[in-house]
N, C-alpha and C positions, 0 to 999 in steps of 0.2 A: 476365488474372491467374489465378493456379492457388492452390488450397486448399492445396498442398503446399508446406512452409517451404522457403525458398531455403537450401541448405545449403553452396553453393560456397565461401563464404568460412571454412568451417570446420565443425566437426560441429554438428549441428542439436540442437533442444532434446532435453533427456535424458528429460523427463517426458511430453511430449505423445504420446497415443496408447498410452500404457503404463500397466500398473498400479502405482500410487505410494501406498506409506503415507504417513501422515502423520509428518514429522518429529517427533523427541522433544522438541526444544528448538528456538529461533529459531537458536541458534549452530550446530546440525546443520543447518538446513534451507539448502538450495542454490537459488539464485536463477538461471535462466537468462535469457540476454540473447541475442536475434536481430538481424541487422541491420536498421536502421530502412528501410522499403519506399519511403517518401518522404521520404529524407534530402534536407536543402536546403530543404523547406518549411516554413513556420512553422505549428504546428497544436498543439493540447492534446488530450492523453488523459486520461480521467476513468475510476477505477475507485472504485467504490462497495461498502463492505462493511458492510451494515446489521444483521448478526447476528456483529460480531468479540467475542471473549470473550478473557480472560485472567484470572488469579487476583490476588485482592489479598495483597500481601507479608506482611501482618501477620496476617489472619484465615484465610487461603486459601481464602476465598468467593470464588465467581465475580464477576466485573466484565463488564458488558456495554456495548457503544460501536457507534456508527454512524460508520464510518473513510469519509472522502472523500480519494482519492489524486489530484491533478491534475499532470500533468507536460508539459514541452515537450521531446520526444524531440532528443537529439543524433544520434549514430552509430547508436545501438543503441534498442530497446525491450525491455521486460520482457516475457517469454511469462507468459500470464496462469494456465496452470495451475501453474507455479512459485510465482507470486504467491500463489494461493489456498493451495498447500501451504505456504508461509512465513507466511501469515496465521493459518492454522489451528494452526500450532506454538505459540502463544501460548496454547492452550487450557489446558496445564499450567504455564504460566510465570506465575512470580510478579512482579509489578513495577506501580509506582505507574503511575497515567494519564499523567503527564508523561514518564516514562521511555520508557514503551511507544510513544507516540505520536511522540515524538520520534525514538526510536531506530529507528523504521521508516521514516521519512522519511529520516535521515540514512542509513541503510544503503542505502536505494534510490539516494540522490543519489551517494554515494562509489562504488558498484558501477557503477551505468548512467551516470553521468555525463551525465544530461539538461542542457539550455540552461536549466531552472529547473523546480523542484519544490516544490509545497506538500501539507501533509496537515492536514487539520481532524479531529480526534477529539472526537465529540460523546457524551460519557459518561453513561449512565444515573446516576441519584441513587445515593450511597453516603452513608448518615447522613443521608439527606433533602437532600444538595446534590448536583445534578448539576454536574460538572467537564468544560468543553470546553477542549481544547488544540489549539494551531495552531503550526506550524512552515512557514517556507518557506525557500528557500536562496537569496534576493535579490529584487531587484526583476524583475517579469515582462519579457519581451521587448517591446519597443515594437512597437504595432500588433497585439498579441496579444489576442483576444477570450477574456476570462477571466469566464466566468459565476459566478453566486452557487452555492454549494455545495447551496444547496436544502434544508438541514435545519434543521428548525423548532426554536426553542428549546423546551426541556423545559417542559410546562404541567400534568404530571400526568394522571390518568385524567379523563375528561370534557370 
């Protein structure tokens, strides 16, 4: 196996190894997808973003979340640097927790076309109430090992 991306089926990742500014908005962010190196194998990929931020659409104040994205690749996988830039583009984006979490999951599902995808958005308290948002594309494939997302319920300090 090589550390060099396989570009034989088309252009390679646009952001990997390049200086890449943070996109101004999620709509401007471009996600890169590369061929699945284990196409035909049943496996789960997990991305954790414990320091995700967006803005409250009412107050403009920052909201913080721990996002966990699990997916079963189809023909492609998402290139992680482009995913980091996409998630970072939410820092100046105003959106309710539900819209942000579900929107990320649906965009990844629509563009990447994985066999299955789920996202858990574990949001820190706003007004004293933590909000957790979950979305998945359907039933996980049979025989897939789906571990718990491992994010504790919010318990406050101490």
